[in-house]
C-alpha positions, 0 to 999 in steps of 0.5 A: 500500500502506497502512503498518501504522503508519497503523493504530496510534496511537503514543505522541507520543514515538515519533512524534516520534522517527520523524519525526526518523529520517525527516528524517535518512534523507531528508537522508542519501539526498540528500547521499549522492546529491550525494556521488556527483556529487563534492559532499561535506561540505556545510555545509548538511547537517543533523545530527540524529544526537545528537538521535535518539540521545538520543531512543532512549537510545543516549547513551553517546558511545562509538565503538561506539555512533556506529559502530552508529548510523551503519551503521544510518542508512546501511543504511536510507537506501540503501533509500529510495524517493521515497514516504511509505510507503517512508520511513516503513517504513525509519524504523520499521525503524531505530527497531526496530534502535535499540530492539533494540540498547538492549535488548541493552545493558541485559542 
């Protein structure tokens, strides 16, 4: 199945943000799997959270923002399948959630 994202040219900033989200989702999926095996808190786990939050302009540094961000990333990382379409679709859903939250906060 071809992703609709492959049919549309996105602005470079959005493409970059989606790339960061995809990498963070894959990392979370991998390290969460290791955690179920008892391997927690790896020093080598990348942390793109603040960079992603800057790109989607959720930068108030509040606990509410971090909790929202963390919940969304955890939710969608659990839905990943080991293929590019799945990862791209989940990353796009994360991006949409962030944009809706940003818009909600602007009201």
